[in-house]
C-alpha positions in Angstrom: -58.4 8.9 -125.7 -57.6 5.3 -126.6 -59.1 3.3 -129.4 -61.0 1.3 -126.8 -62.4 4.5 -125.4 -63.4 5.6 -128.9 -65.1 2.2 -129.4 -66.9 2.5 -126.1 -68.2 5.9 -127.1 -69.3 4.8 -130.5 -71.3 1.9 -129.1 -72.9 3.8 -126.3 -76.7 3.8 -126.8 -77.2 7.3 -125.5 -74.4 8.6 -127.8 -75.9 6.8 -130.8 -79.3 8.2 -130.1 -77.8 11.7 -130.0 -76.0 11.0 -133.2 -79.2 9.8 -134.8 -81.0 13.0 -134.0 -78.2 15.2 -135.2 -77.8 13.1 -138.4 -81.5 13.6 -139.2 -81.1 17.3 -138.8 -78.0 17.3 -141.0 -79.8 15.3 -143.7 -82.9 17.4 -143.7 -80.7 20.6 -143.9 -78.9 19.2 -146.9 -82.1 18.2 -148.7 -83.6 21.7 -148.5 -80.3 23.4 -149.3 -80.5 24.5 -152.9 -76.7 24.7 -153.2 -76.0 21.2 -151.7 -74.4 18.7 -154.1 -76.8 16.3 -155.7 -74.9 13.2 -154.4 -75.2 14.5 -150.9 -78.9 15.1 -151.3 -79.4 11.6 -152.6 -77.4 10.1 -149.7 -79.3 12.3 -147.2 -82.5 10.8 -148.4 -81.0 7.3 -147.9 -80.0 8.3 -144.4 -83.6 9.5 -143.6 -85.0 6.2 -144.8 -82.9 4.3 -142.2 -81.7 6.7 -139.6 -81.1 3.9 -137.0 -78.7 2.1 -139.3 -76.8 5.2 -140.3 -76.5 6.5 -136.8 -74.4 3.5 -135.9 -72.1 4.1 -138.8 -71.8 7.8 -138.1 -71.2 7.2 -134.4 -68.1 5.3 -135.3 -67.0 8.0 -137.7 -67.6 10.7 -135.1 -65.8 8.9 -132.3 -62.9 7.6 -134.4 -60.7 10.6 -134.3 -61.4 11.0 -130.6 -63.0 14.5 -130.9 -66.4 13.3 -129.8 -67.1 11.7 -126.5 -70.2 10.9 -124.4 -69.7 14.4 -122.9 -69.8 16.2 -126.2 -72.5 18.8 -126.6 -75.2 18.5 -129.2 -73.7 21.3 -131.2 -70.3 19.5 -131.3 -71.9 16.3 -132.5 -73.9 18.1 -135.2 -70.8 20.0 -136.4 -68.7 16.8 -136.6 -71.5 15.0 -138.5 -71.7 17.9 -141.0 -67.9 17.7 -141.5 -67.8 13.9 -142.0 -71.1 13.6 -144.0 -69.4 14.0 -147.4 -66.9 11.3 -146.6 -69.8 8.8 -146.4 -71.3 9.8 -149.7 -70.5 7.0 -152.1 -68.9 4.8 -149.5 -71.9 2.6 -149.2 
């Protein structure tokens, strides 16, 4: 997949909506996980306050390495967001 294709995926409204829902699920899971790092819990709360904003950021992160596309399953999207979530902690 080319960079242009990755950009097209990351800016696709349907893809962003799916990312938003997966991101909310990831954030809620982190908040209730007693073993989750405190900084991730804090960031998860921030994400939950503005899921629309963060979904756009995470859509780019998810599509950037070309593993996610518009055809990705919900499980693939959630797994990718779980993997990249720690990278966003402290970045904003």
